[in-house]
Structures are given as structure tokens and as C-alpha cells.
C-alpha positions in Angstrom: 0.1 -0.2 -0.1 1.1 3.6 -0.6 1.7 5.8 2.3 -1.2 7.6 4.0 -1.8 11.0 2.9 -3.5 13.9 4.8 -6.3 15.9 3.1 -5.5 18.9 5.6 -1.8 19.1 3.6 -2.6 19.4 -0.3 1.2 19.1 -0.6 2.1 16.0 0.5 3.3 13.7 -2.4 4.0 10.2 -0.4 5.8 7.1 -2.1 3.6 5.3 -4.4 2.7 1.6 -3.7 5.2 0.5 -5.7 8.3 2.0 -4.0 6.6 1.6 -0.6 6.3 -2.3 -1.1 10.2 -2.4 -2.3 11.1 -0.4 0.8 9.3 -2.6 3.0 10.8 -6.0 1.0 14.4 -4.5 1.5 13.9 -3.8 5.2 14.3 0.0 4.5 10.6 0.7 5.8 9.9 -2.2 8.4 7.5 -2.9 11.4 10.2 -2.1 14.4 8.2 -0.6 16.9 9.1 3.1 18.7 8.9 0.7 22.1 12.1 -1.1 20.7 14.0 2.0 21.4 13.5 3.5 24.7 11.4 1.1 26.3 13.2 -1.9 25.3 16.5 0.0 26.5 14.8 0.8 29.8 13.9 -2.9 30.2 17.4 -4.1 29.5 19.7 -1.2 31.2 17.5 0.9 33.1 20.4 2.6 35.1 22.7 3.4 32.1 22.7 7.3 31.0 20.2 8.1 28.0 19.8 11.7 28.1 21.6 14.5 29.3 20.8 18.3 29.0 22.9 21.3 30.8 20.7 20.7 34.0 20.1 16.9 34.6 20.5 13.2 33.4 17.8 10.7 32.5 18.4 7.0 32.8 16.6 5.0 30.1 14.2 3.8 33.2 13.8 7.8 34.1 13.2 8.3 30.2 10.6 5.6 29.5 8.5 6.7 32.5 9.2 10.3 31.3 7.6 9.8 27.9 4.9 7.6 29.3 4.1 10.4 31.5 4.0 13.2 29.1 1.9 10.9 26.8 -0.8 10.8 29.3 -0.4 14.4 30.2 -0.8 15.3 26.3 -3.9 13.3 26.0 -5.3 15.0 28.9 -5.1 18.4 27.0 -6.5 17.3 24.0 -3.5 16.3 21.8 -4.1 12.8 20.0 -4.1 10.9 16.6 -3.3 13.2 13.7 -3.6 16.3 15.9 -0.9 18.8 15.3 1.0 20.1 18.6 3.5 22.8 18.2 6.8 22.3 20.5 8.7 25.4 21.0 12.2 23.8 22.6 15.8 24.5 23.0 18.2 21.5 23.6 16.6 20.7 26.9 15.3 17.3 28.3 11.8 18.6 28.0 11.7 19.2 24.4 13.0 15.5 23.8 10.5 13.9 26.0 7.6 15.8 24.9 8.4 14.6 21.0 8.9 11.1 21.9 5.5 11.5 23.7 3.8 12.9 20.6 5.0 10.3 18.3 3.7 7.6 20.6 0.0 8.9 20.8 -0.1 9.4 17.0 -0.3 13.2 17.1 1.6 15.7 14.6 4.7 16.9 16.2 5.3 20.7 14.8 9.0 21.6 16.1 9.9 25.1 16.2 13.4 26.6 17.6 13.3 28.3 21.1 15.1 31.4 19.2 12.0 31.5 16.8 10.2 34.9 16.4 6.0 35.7 17.0 5.7 35.5 13.2 7.1 32.1 13.1 4.9 30.5 15.9 1.5 32.6 14.2 2.8 30.6 10.8 3.0 27.2 12.2 -0.2 27.3 14.4 -1.9 28.4 10.7 -0.3 26.0 8.6 -0.7 22.8 10.9 -4.3 23.8 12.3 -2.5 23.0 15.6 -4.5 22.2 18.5 -2.1 22.7 21.1 1.0 24.8 21.9 3.9 24.0 24.2 6.3 26.8 24.9 9.4 26.8 27.4 9.7 29.2 30.2 10.9 32.6 29.4 9.4 33.5 26.3 8.5 36.7 25.3 4.6 38.0 25.8 4.8 38.7 21.8 5.4 34.8 21.1 2.8 33.6 23.3 0.2 36.2 22.1 0.7 34.5 18.6 -0.9 30.9 19.8 -4.1 33.0 19.3 -7.1 31.0 20.3 -5.2 27.8 20.6 -4.4 26.4 24.0 -0.9 27.2 25.4 0.8 24.8 28.1 4.0 25.0 29.6 7.0 22.7 27.9 7.7 20.9 31.2 4.3 20.5 32.3 4.2 16.9 32.1 6.7 16.9 35.5 3.7 18.0 37.7 1.2 15.8 36.0 2.2 12.6 37.9 2.5 9.1 37.0 0.2 8.2 34.1 -2.3 5.2 33.5 -1.4 5.1 29.5 -0.3 2.3 28.0 2.1 2.4 25.3 0.6 2.1 21.9 2.4 2.2 17.9 1.2 4.7 15.7 0.5 4.6 12.2 4.0 4.6 10.7 3.0 5.8 7.4 0.9 8.6 8.4 2.4 12.1 9.0 4.2 12.5 12.6 6.5 15.4 12.1 6.7 18.8 10.9 9.4 21.3 10.4 10.1 24.5 9.0 13.1 25.0 6.3 14.1 28.3 4.9 14.2 28.4 1.4 13.7 30.7 -1.9 10.2 31.8 -0.8 9.4 34.7 1.3 7.9 32.3 3.7 9.1 29.2 5.7 8.3 25.9 4.0 6.7 22.8 6.4 8.5 19.9 5.7 6.3 16.7 6.8 7.9 13.2 7.6 6.3 9.9 8.9 7.8 7.6 11.3 9.0 5.3 8.4 10.8 8.4 6.6 12.5 9.5 10.1 13.9 6.0 10.9 15.1 5.6 7.8 17.4 8.7 7.8 18.4 7.6 11.3 19.5 4.0 10.2 21.4 5.9 7.6 23.1 7.8 10.2 23.7 4.9 12.4 25.4 3.1 9.6 27.5 5.9 8.7 28.6 6.7 12.3 28.8 3.3 13.6 26.6 4.6 16.4 25.8 1.7 19.0 25.1 1.4 22.8 28.5 2.9 24.1 28.2 5.6 21.8 28.0 9.5 23.4 26.1 11.4 20.8 27.0 15.4 21.4 23.9 17.5 20.0 24.5 21.2 19.4 22.3 21.6 16.1 19.2 22.6 17.2 16.8 19.6 18.8 13.9 20.8 16.3 16.1 20.6 13.3 16.2 17.8 11.1 20.0 17.1 12.4 18.3 17.6 15.9 15.4 15.0 15.0 17.6 12.5 13.5 19.9 12.2 16.3 17.0 11.9 18.7 16.0 8.7 16.9 19.6 7.6 16.4 20.3 7.7 20.2 16.8 6.0 21.0 16.8 3.4 18.5 20.4 2.4 18.9 20.7 2.6 22.5 23.0 5.6 22.4 23.5 8.0 25.0 22.3 11.8 23.9 24.1 14.8 25.1 22.1 18.1 24.6 24.2 21.5 24.3 21.9 24.4 24.5 23.9 27.2 24.5 27.3 26.4 22.4 30.0 28.1 23.3 33.6 26.8 21.9 35.8 26.4 25.2 32.9 25.5 27.7 31.7 22.9 25.0 34.8 21.3 24.0 35.5 20.7 27.9 31.9 19.6 28.3 32.3 16.9 25.5 35.1 15.5 27.1 34.0 15.1 30.5 30.9 13.2 29.3 33.0 11.2 27.0 31.4 12.1 23.7 32.1 10.3 21.0 30.0 11.2 17.8 29.0 14.7 16.6 27.4 15.5 13.4 25.8 18.8 12.0 27.1 21.9 10.5 31.1 22.1 9.6 31.3 25.5 11.7 31.0 23.6 14.8 33.7 21.3 14.6 35.8 24.3 12.8 35.2 26.2 16.1 36.0 23.3 18.7 39.5 22.4 16.7 40.3 25.9 16.9 40.0 25.7 20.7 41.9 22.6 21.1 44.7 24.0 18.7 45.1 27.1 20.6 45.4 25.0 23.7 47.9 23.0 22.1 45.6 20.2 23.3 46.8 16.2 22.6 43.3 15.2 22.2 39.7 15.6 22.1 36.8 13.0 23.3 35.0 12.9 20.1 36.2 9.9 17.5 33.6 10.3 14.6 32.3 13.4 12.8 29.6 13.1 10.2 29.8 16.6 8.4 27.3 18.0 6.0 26.7 21.1 4.1 29.4 23.8 3.6 32.6 21.9 2.7 35.8 22.6 5.0 39.0 22.4 3.1 40.3 18.8 2.9 43.8 19.6 4.2 42.0 21.1 7.2 39.8 17.6 7.9 43.1 15.3 6.8 45.1 17.2 9.6 42.5 17.2 12.6 41.9 13.5 11.5 45.5 12.7 11.6 46.2 14.7 14.7 43.3 13.8 16.8 42.5 10.6 15.6 39.1 11.5 14.4 37.1 9.2 11.7 35.4 12.0 9.3 32.7 11.0 7.2 30.8 13.5 4.5 27.3 13.4 4.2 24.7 14.8 2.3 21.3 15.5 2.6 18.8 18.2 4.3 15.4 18.7 5.9 13.6 17.2 2.8 16.0 13.9 2.4 18.2 13.5 5.6 21.4 11.3 5.4 21.0 10.5 1.6 24.6 9.7 1.4 27.3 8.8 3.9 29.5 5.4 4.7 27.8 1.8 4.1 29.0 -0.9 6.4 28.9 -3.5 4.0 31.4 -1.7 1.5 34.7 -3.4 1.3 37.5 -1.1 2.6 37.4 2.3 2.9 37.0 5.0 0.2 40.2 5.7 -1.9 39.9 9.4 -0.2 36.6 9.6 1.6 37.0 13.7 2.0 37.0 13.8 -1.6 33.4 13.7 -2.5 30.0 13.9 -0.4 29.6 10.2 0.5 28.2 7.1 -0.8 24.3 6.6 -1.7 22.7 5.1 1.4 20.5 2.1 0.6 17.5 2.5 -1.6 18.4 6.0 -2.1 18.0 7.1 -5.9 19.6 10.0 -7.8 18.7 11.4 -11.3 21.0 14.1 -12.5 19.3 16.8 -14.4 15.9 18.5 -14.2 13.7 20.5 -16.4 15.5 23.5 -14.5 19.1 22.7 -15.2 21.2 19.8 -16.9 22.9 19.1 -13.9 20.6 19.4 -10.9 20.4 16.6 -8.9 16.9 15.0 -8.2 16.7 12.4 -5.3 13.8 10.0 -4.1 14.1 7.1 -1.4 13.0 5.7 2.1 14.2 8.7 4.2 12.4 11.3 1.5 9.6 13.6 3.0 6.3 12.9 2.5 6.2 16.5 1.3 5.8 20.0 2.0 2.3 21.3 3.6 1.7 23.5 1.0 0.9 22.3 -2.4 2.3 25.2 -4.5 5.8 24.4 -2.4 5.4 20.8 -3.5 4.3 21.3 -7.3 7.4 23.5 -7.6 9.9 20.8 -5.9 8.6 17.7 -7.2 9.5 16.5 -10.9 7.8 13.2 -12.0 7.8 11.7 -8.5 11.6 12.9 -7.9 12.5 15.7 -5.3 14.4 18.5 -6.9 17.4 19.6 -4.6 18.5 22.7 -5.8 22.0 21.4 -5.9 23.9 20.7 -8.6 25.4 17.1 -8.6 28.0 14.9 -10.1 27.8 11.0 -9.5 30.7 8.8 -10.1 29.5 5.1 -9.5 27.2 5.5 -6.1 29.5 8.2 -4.9 27.8 12.0 -4.8 29.8 15.2 -5.1 27.7 18.6 -5.0 29.4 20.7 -7.0 27.3 23.8 -6.6 23.7 25.1 -6.0 21.3 26.8 -8.4 20.4 29.9 -6.0 23.9 30.0 -4.4 25.4 31.4 -7.8 26.6 34.9 -8.6 26.0 35.7 -12.1 28.5 38.2 -13.4 28.5 39.3 -16.8 27.1 35.7 -17.5 30.0 34.2 -15.9 28.9 32.1 -12.9 30.9 31.9 -9.9 29.8 29.4 -7.1 29.4 30.7 -3.7 30.2 27.3 -2.0 33.3 27.2 -4.0 34.3 30.9 -2.7 33.3 29.8 1.1 35.6 27.1 0.9 38.4 29.3 -0.4 37.9 31.6 2.5 38.2 29.0 5.0 41.5 29.9 7.2 41.1 33.7 6.1 43.8 35.2 8.6 42.3 37.5 11.2 38.7 36.4 10.7 36.3 34.4 12.8 34.3 33.4 9.6 33.5 34.8 6.0 31.0 34.1 3.3 30.4 35.2 -0.1 27.2 36.7 -1.4 25.9 38.6 -4.6 25.0 42.2 -4.7 23.2 43.7 -7.7 25.4 45.9 -10.0 24.1 48.0 -12.9 27.1 47.4 -14.9 27.7 43.8 -14.4 24.4 42.4 -13.2 25.5 41.0 -9.9 29.0 41.2 -8.2 30.7 39.1 -5.7 30.9 40.6 -2.1 32.2 38.9 1.2 30.8 39.3 4.8 33.7 39.3 7.2 33.2 38.9 11.1 36.8 39.9 12.3 38.5 38.2 15.3 38.5 41.0 18.1 42.2 41.1 18.0 42.3 41.0 14.3 41.8 43.2 11.0 41.3 42.0 7.5 41.4 44.2 4.5 39.9 43.5 1.0 43.5 43.5 -0.4 44.4 40.9 2.3 41.4 39.1 1.3 42.1 39.0 -2.3 46.0 37.6 -1.6 44.3 34.8 0.4 42.0 34.1 -2.3 44.7 34.0 -5.1 47.0 31.7 -2.9 44.1 29.2 -3.1 44.5 29.3 -6.5 41.2 31.5 -7.2 40.8 32.6 -10.8 40.6 36.8 -11.6 37.1 36.3 -12.4 36.0 34.6 -9.2 37.6 37.4 -6.9 35.2 39.5 -4.9 34.9 43.0 -5.8 33.4 44.4 -2.2 33.9 43.2 1.6 31.3 44.2 4.2 32.3 44.3 7.9 29.9 42.2 10.3 30.1 43.3 14.1 29.1 39.7 15.1 28.8 36.2 13.8 27.2 35.7 10.3 23.2 35.2 10.4 22.7 31.2 10.0 19.6 29.0 9.6 19.1 26.7 12.8 21.3 23.7 10.4 24.4 26.2 10.6 23.8 27.6 6.9 24.6 31.2 6.3 21.5 33.1 5.3 22.9 34.7 2.2 19.8 36.6 1.7 20.5 38.3 5.3 23.7 39.3 4.1 22.5 41.1 1.0 19.8 42.8 2.9 22.0 44.0 5.8 25.2 44.6 4.0 24.4 48.2 2.9 24.2 49.5 6.7 27.5 48.0 7.4 31.0 49.1 6.8 32.4 48.4 3.5 35.3 48.5 1.6 35.2 48.0 -2.6 37.8 47.4 -5.2 37.8 48.8 -9.1 36.6 46.5 -11.5 38.2 43.0 -11.6 40.4 44.1 -14.6 42.3 45.9 -12.3 42.8 42.9 -10.0 44.5 41.1 -13.1 
């Protein structure tokens, strides 16, 4: 049978009956119960640490009872099968407990980060026809007000509800179970819907890629409410690993905490590991606790990754994925021997993942389908624009060599200067290691003479100074062609704006740049 649809959300484009049957035959979708995760771990080793945040540690036994209590509490508040509940949370135990509880009662968990704005909450409530909103302590009155007529409860309300008589049940694995929101090319967020089957398929890929098991300690810096956070919640639950939540990342403190708790695995935005390693390097630290890194998104220079792998003995795996299709690539346990250079591309296609190169928009745009693909966007217009003949349009320019994938650019992340296209991913990679900069990223600026020109946003170190001439010298030293050199540098007085998953928001760079100090160079001809 095909995956269930939901008439409230016309954008759902679930796998057809043929592909759904194929995924089940191959064990990529299965009848594994949610109870085989948390509850089974509680029965086998109730006193082992399951979930740790900055305030407390829950053992598997305590986590199982917390999820049961939260499920009963949520049912008492009117949550239930098919009903949307908005969860606003940081990286805290309460958010994870409520997420697991909502899935167990068959509700639709709608996730928002604690840093969301009033407009984000209002949009989520309206887009999902939410029945309940869970808010953490300390949110602004303006945020709480956006729930409107929808009932609001405290995220930690389950703690005072008392033991629940509710008996765990197993929900429909094909029904919409999770919604999270992703920024894109539209002026509003897009609601991404997943089922339990698509979530667990992505988590299974991550487990295989990272070798996660009973003795793994996963360190989560990315928001709990992002696809990275969701994957790691389920990765830990399904493979009975310990999940450590970091709600206030600060490189020095977080590196020490990871070591103290014996963290072995970190997955997420490369900027996180870059900052952690910078601290370890500055200290002359001989070792770090982390043993495995799964890195996606912006590519760090291969020389940097090879150096930290050699110096600290870290196993680094490149992965490719998105909110729409988490962990499409990685490392497969069945592959004979390591890849010739595992850092040379973006990983091997995971089981069941299919790629087609070339779309109606671009001959090199990659299209994906497979067991971890979302059910679709909530809005039909979003899905109509993003699916082609049953394939999901990634917006990325891809190359496929055998079954190994390389991202070579992004349709929307290209500066078109006089018809010559400049890949912003390439610029960002070349900017890595720029002396005096905490971080830097390229973006496009409208130009009456050339259509667009390349600018670079720089967040300098407190004791550093970066000039446009220094930057150009650095980029030349990286082998960048003259036609790809920036014509403008804009100074940021704080971290560059990023999405919850760590990606630089280039639209914000373009929008905010005119109000910030900048320097420009003459036309590129003067740089020759």
C-alpha cells in the first residue's frame, strides 16, 4: 500500500505503492516499534544514561517513564492521533520527552526552535491547524500571544502531571508524524512533513554512517528542532546510545563538556567542529573526546580535515542531506574497505537512495527519491515547484561517480557576473583560514554594470584586522581565478546570520550589507 495522505495538507507527495512495497521488501521500511527503542532500553539497562542536558541526566528507566507520563498528560490536554501540537524548545530534556511522547500517541509534532519569532509561531499554528502549543519558560509575551485561541501549556508541564495510567501504543508508521520548517527561496517558511518510516530510514543511515551503538555518546549542538536534531534523537533512541544536549554552544565550554561526558560522535554543520578544533589547537591540546564526525553542508578544506583526522585520530565522514531528505549519503558498513579518499566527495548513496542528474530547470540539478524522502511540503504550491515526475528537486548541482556523490554548486547560490557564474560554495571553501577572520562568506550584490558582483561578509577576530587586499591575496593563494575574486568586503560586528542547521543566510547578508562598513575595489580588470 502507499503511504497515507492527509487531506489537510495538499502538498503531500508520498511514495507510491510500488516504491513503498520495495522499501518494505528490502527492510528499509519495517514494522520496528517505537517501543523497541526507549522502552526496550529501559527494560535491558534501566540505570544507563540516556539523555543529558545542561541541568539533568535521565536514565533509560527514567526516560521511559517520562515519555509515558508526558503522553498521558498530552492526551489529557486534547492531543491525540492526527492532531498537530507545536513544540517550541531548545536543546533540553523537556523538548525531547515531549517529541517522543507526541509520536507515541499518534499526534503530529510540529517543531520550532526556542529562538523563533512571533511570526514563526503564528505561521506554524495556522499552517498545521494546531490544537495545542507547548512553550518553554521565559518566552516573550509577544510570542505567547501568537498562539491566538489555541491552548498553550508549559513545555515542562508533564513533570507535575504525575504518573500516567496510559499504556504505550504504536502509531501508524506511514501517517504524517513530524513537521519542521525550512528556509528557502520563498518569502515564507516551507513546512516539511515526515512519517515515522521516513524519519527512521534517515536515522538508520546515520547509524550506519557513524557506527553508532550502545556505547556511543552523541553530542548534539544543532537545534533539537532541526532535522539534524530529530535524526540524532531517533538515532540515540533506536540504537540505545546516550544523547547529550548542548543548549548554549560556546567552543571552549562545549569542548570541555564533551570531554567530561565522553562524547564520541558529533554530526552537523562543519562550523561547529571548526570552532571546537580551533580551541584545541590554540590550547595545544593533544586529544579530544570525539571519535567520529559526520559533516554535511558547507565543505571545509580537505587539508584541514586531513590534519585534524591525523592529529586527533578522528574518523571523519562526509554526508549529504537536507530537511527534505536526511542522510542521503554517508558510509555503508557493507562496502569493502574505505573509499580511496573519503573526503574527496560527499559520500556514498545509502541503501534505497536514488539520484537522477538533470531536471527541467538545469541539466546538472540533482533529483532524489528513496525511503528517507519527506512526504512532501504542507503547501501544494511548494511541492508542485519541488517535485518532478515523483523525484524531489534538490536545488543542488550534483555529480555522480559510480555510487558516490559530489555537490558542485547550488542553483540559488551562484553569483552571475556578466554571464559568468561564480559558485558561492567554492568561494566559501577558499575563504576558510582567512587570517584575522572568525568567519567569512560570499554573497551577491545587484550591480547596474554587471548584473551582479561578488561581495564577502567578514566577521573579524577581536584582535584581528582584515582588509580587502589581504582577502584577495588569500584567495589568489588558494588558486582562485581572477574572474572569481570579490569586488567588495563588508564587515560584520558579530556572527554571520545562519539557519538552525548552520547554513549562512545569504539573503540576510545581501539585505543587511548596505548598513555596514565596507570597502570596494575597482572592476576585476584592475585585479589582473
